One Martini backbone bead per residue (centre of mass of N, CA, C, O) as a GRO file, in nm:
protein
  182
    1MET     BB    1  -0.055   0.755  -2.050
    2PRO     BB    2   0.116   0.611  -1.822
    3SER     BB    3   0.239   0.356  -1.694
    4LEU     BB    4   0.313   0.247  -1.388
    5PHE     BB    5   0.618   0.189  -1.465
    6GLU     BB    6   0.663   0.512  -1.546
    7VAL     BB    7   0.638   0.642  -1.284
    8PRO     BB    8   0.776   0.857  -1.093
    9LEU     BB    9   1.021   0.789  -0.827
   10LYS     BB   10   1.115   0.724  -0.479
   11THR     BB   11   1.310   0.612  -0.263
   12ILE     BB   12   1.365   0.625   0.073
   13ALA     BB   13   1.674   0.718  -0.018
   14GLY     BB   14   1.613   0.923  -0.290
   15GLU     BB   15   1.596   0.752  -0.543
   16SER     BB   16   1.549   0.736  -0.864
   17THR     BB   17   1.246   0.588  -1.009
   18THR     BB   18   1.047   0.298  -1.078
   19LEU     BB   19   0.855   0.005  -1.156
   20GLU     BB   20   1.023  -0.148  -1.368
   21PRO     BB   21   1.183  -0.365  -1.181
   22TYR     BB   22   0.863  -0.509  -1.147
   23LYS     BB   23   0.823  -0.624  -1.411
   24GLY     BB   24   0.639  -0.926  -1.390
   25ARG     BB   25   0.509  -0.857  -1.122
   26ALA     BB   26   0.346  -0.881  -0.840
   27LEU     BB   27   0.154  -0.618  -0.660
   28LEU     BB   28   0.161  -0.463  -0.333
   29ILE     BB   29   0.017  -0.142  -0.260
   30VAL     BB   30   0.112   0.053   0.026
   31ASN     BB   31  -0.013   0.274   0.262
   32THR     BB   32   0.178   0.394   0.534
   33ALA     BB   33   0.227   0.386   0.903
   34SER     BB   34   0.381   0.436   1.236
   35LYS     BB   35   0.115   0.579   1.412
   36CYS     BB   36  -0.100   0.333   1.392
   37GLY     BB   37  -0.331   0.089   1.457
   38LEU     BB   38  -0.225  -0.062   1.175
   39THR     BB   39   0.093  -0.103   1.192
   40PRO     BB   40   0.096  -0.427   1.248
   41GLN     BB   41   0.084  -0.493   0.926
   42TYR     BB   42   0.380  -0.520   0.869
   43GLU     BB   43   0.410  -0.810   0.954
   44GLY     BB   44   0.213  -0.934   0.740
   45LEU     BB   45   0.349  -0.817   0.494
   46GLU     BB   46   0.619  -0.962   0.534
   47LYS     BB   47   0.503  -1.247   0.515
   48LEU     BB   48   0.389  -1.227   0.234
   49TYR     BB   49   0.665  -1.155   0.098
   50SER     BB   50   0.819  -1.430   0.194
   51THR     BB   51   0.617  -1.628   0.071
   52TYR     BB   52   0.600  -1.493  -0.250
   53LYS     BB   53   0.859  -1.385  -0.378
   54HIS     BB   54   0.944  -1.658  -0.544
   55CYS     BB   55   0.662  -1.600  -0.740
   56GLY     BB   56   0.653  -1.280  -0.810
   57PHE     BB   57   0.641  -1.091  -0.537
   58GLU     BB   58   0.547  -0.758  -0.422
   59VAL     BB   59   0.593  -0.521  -0.168
   60LEU     BB   60   0.486  -0.176  -0.152
   61GLY     BB   61   0.597   0.109   0.042
   62PHE     BB   62   0.394   0.414   0.113
   63PRO     BB   63   0.432   0.663   0.292
   64ALA     BB   64   0.182   0.862   0.494
   65ASN     BB   65   0.053   1.192   0.621
   66ASP     BB   66  -0.280   1.214   0.575
   67PHE     BB   67  -0.359   1.063   0.852
   68ALA     BB   68  -0.338   1.223   1.144
   69GLY     BB   69  -0.025   1.238   1.148
   70GLN     BB   70   0.101   0.911   1.127
   71GLU     BB   71   0.377   1.019   0.945
   72PRO     BB   72   0.617   1.239   1.064
   73GLY     BB   73   0.872   1.131   0.957
   74THR     BB   74   1.131   1.056   0.802
   75ASN     BB   75   1.256   0.850   0.594
   76GLU     BB   76   1.468   0.739   0.786
   77GLU     BB   77   1.294   0.689   1.031
   78ILE     BB   78   1.097   0.494   0.890
   79GLN     BB   79   1.308   0.281   0.799
   80GLN     BB   80   1.403   0.220   1.102
   81PHE     BB   81   1.133   0.126   1.202
   82CYS     BB   82   1.062  -0.101   1.006
   83THR     BB   83   1.319  -0.271   1.055
   84GLY     BB   84   1.326  -0.265   1.380
   85SER     BB   85   1.009  -0.347   1.445
   86PHE     BB   86   0.940  -0.551   1.158
   87GLY     BB   87   1.146  -0.654   0.946
   88VAL     BB   88   1.160  -0.494   0.690
   89SER     BB   89   1.232  -0.585   0.323
   90PHE     BB   90   1.052  -0.438   0.166
   91PRO     BB   91   0.995  -0.197  -0.037
   92MET     BB   92   1.062   0.157  -0.004
   93PHE     BB   93   0.925   0.478  -0.016
   94GLU     BB   94   0.862   0.782  -0.027
   95LYS     BB   95   0.694   1.012   0.100
   96SER     BB   96   0.345   1.054   0.035
   97VAL     BB   97   0.072   1.164  -0.138
   98VAL     BB   98  -0.287   1.007  -0.137
   99THR     BB   99  -0.451   1.264  -0.141
  100GLY     BB  100  -0.601   1.470  -0.321
  101PRO     BB  101  -0.483   1.712  -0.551
  102GLU     BB  102  -0.155   1.625  -0.454
  103LYS     BB  103  -0.129   1.352  -0.543
  104ALA     BB  104   0.043   1.107  -0.648
  105PRO     BB  105   0.055   0.969  -0.954
  106LEU     BB  106   0.027   0.677  -0.866
  107TYR     BB  107  -0.238   0.722  -0.699
  108ALA     BB  108  -0.408   0.832  -0.936
  109GLU     BB  109  -0.387   0.554  -1.098
  110LEU     BB  110  -0.497   0.359  -0.900
  111ILE     BB  111  -0.775   0.498  -0.844
  112ALA     BB  112  -0.867   0.497  -1.145
  113ALA     BB  113  -0.869   0.179  -1.162
  114GLN     BB  114  -0.968   0.170  -0.833
  115PRO     BB  115  -1.236   0.342  -0.675
  116GLU     BB  116  -1.288   0.074  -0.501
  117ALA     BB  117  -1.304  -0.091  -0.201
  118LYS     BB  118  -1.270  -0.368  -0.035
  119THR     BB  119  -1.451  -0.473   0.260
  120ALA     BB  120  -1.404  -0.627   0.579
  121ASP     BB  121  -1.542  -0.360   0.742
  122PRO     BB  122  -1.823  -0.176   0.737
  123GLY     BB  123  -1.751  -0.025   1.029
  124PHE     BB  124  -1.492   0.134   0.993
  125LYS     BB  125  -1.584   0.429   0.929
  126ASP     BB  126  -1.740   0.457   1.202
  127LYS     BB  127  -1.487   0.428   1.386
  128LEU     BB  128  -1.358   0.687   1.282
  129ARG     BB  129  -1.594   0.877   1.352
  130GLY     BB  130  -1.584   0.801   1.662
  131HIS     BB  131  -1.290   0.960   1.668
  132GLY     BB  132  -1.346   1.234   1.478
  133ILE     BB  133  -1.315   1.138   1.182
  134ALA     BB  134  -1.279   1.230   0.875
  135VAL     BB  135  -1.406   1.079   0.589
  136ASN     BB  136  -1.341   0.948   0.296
  137GLU     BB  137  -1.464   0.935  -0.022
  138ALA     BB  138  -1.513   0.783  -0.282
  139PRO     BB  139  -1.198   0.729  -0.430
  140GLU     BB  140  -1.063   0.777  -0.185
  141LEU     BB  141  -0.887   0.726   0.065
  142THR     BB  142  -0.951   0.619   0.396
  143TRP     BB  143  -0.655   0.508   0.491
  144ASN     BB  144  -0.431   0.336   0.621
  145PHE     BB  145  -0.347   0.043   0.441
  146GLU     BB  146  -0.411   0.046   0.167
  147LYS     BB  147  -0.473  -0.189  -0.119
  148PHE     BB  148  -0.295  -0.275  -0.418
  149LEU     BB  149  -0.341  -0.488  -0.699
  150VAL     BB  150  -0.096  -0.615  -0.922
  151ASN     BB  151  -0.027  -0.752  -1.212
  152ARG     BB  152   0.208  -0.858  -1.430
  153LYS     BB  153   0.087  -0.635  -1.656
  154GLY     BB  154  -0.009  -0.376  -1.469
  155GLU     BB  155  -0.294  -0.437  -1.341
  156VAL     BB  156  -0.550  -0.325  -1.150
  157VAL     BB  157  -0.732  -0.597  -0.954
  158GLY     BB  158  -0.721  -0.449  -0.655
  159ARG     BB  159  -0.896  -0.321  -0.360
  160PHE     BB  160  -0.810  -0.272  -0.007
  161SER     BB  161  -0.898  -0.206   0.286
  162PRO     BB  162  -0.737  -0.124   0.573
  163GLU     BB  163  -0.871  -0.372   0.753
  164THR     BB  164  -0.731  -0.553   0.567
  165LEU     BB  165  -0.560  -0.819   0.633
  166PRO     BB  166  -0.289  -0.997   0.520
  167THR     BB  167  -0.455  -1.272   0.614
  168ASP     BB  168  -0.685  -1.242   0.448
  169PRO     BB  169  -0.841  -1.445   0.235
  170ILE     BB  170  -0.909  -1.248   0.019
  171LEU     BB  171  -0.625  -1.147  -0.036
  172VAL     BB  172  -0.477  -1.413  -0.069
  173GLN     BB  173  -0.636  -1.512  -0.306
  174ALA     BB  174  -0.571  -1.276  -0.497
  175ILE     BB  175  -0.271  -1.324  -0.496
  176GLU     BB  176  -0.279  -1.622  -0.601
  177ALA     BB  177  -0.435  -1.549  -0.875
  178VAL     BB  178  -0.152  -1.379  -0.982
  179LEU     BB  179   0.002  -1.652  -0.948
  180PRO     BB  180   0.158  -1.909  -0.960
  181PRO     BB  181   0.172  -2.209  -0.863
  182LEU     BB  182   0.308  -2.370  -0.574
   0.00000   0.00000   0.00000
């Protein structure tokens, strides 16, 4: 089984790559969407990135259209939206499938390493159901903006549910725990 750093990926510009360029850095890997109620999290993710980048931290965005078709755009449209609407400067990757049998290999690895997400709001799944949305059960991702924290060794050390805001102390403390002291 390859390490996370060896899984083939494509940047949002369509260039072949892996996570190898991020080896030795802490990573927050997030499945994103442009037309979701949680889309404003881009702003908080960008703030996390700018706050901790100098400490060896990266936010990596993986757009996905798996949840209610909330990421319908092309990679170019997604990039323009993220940059223009939220000033996103963290690396973005091509739109990926993050649930089900066709999920991208990176997400299969992340989920296998952390099959359960820490939940900031135990009622979040009920809110989705209240909108008539069928909710995935663990280990599948629940929704857009689920977050995986990877330490500098490439180990998945945390998984945070979609409603966990980038400013949530639980997430911030977990990030700070995998970085050198400021």
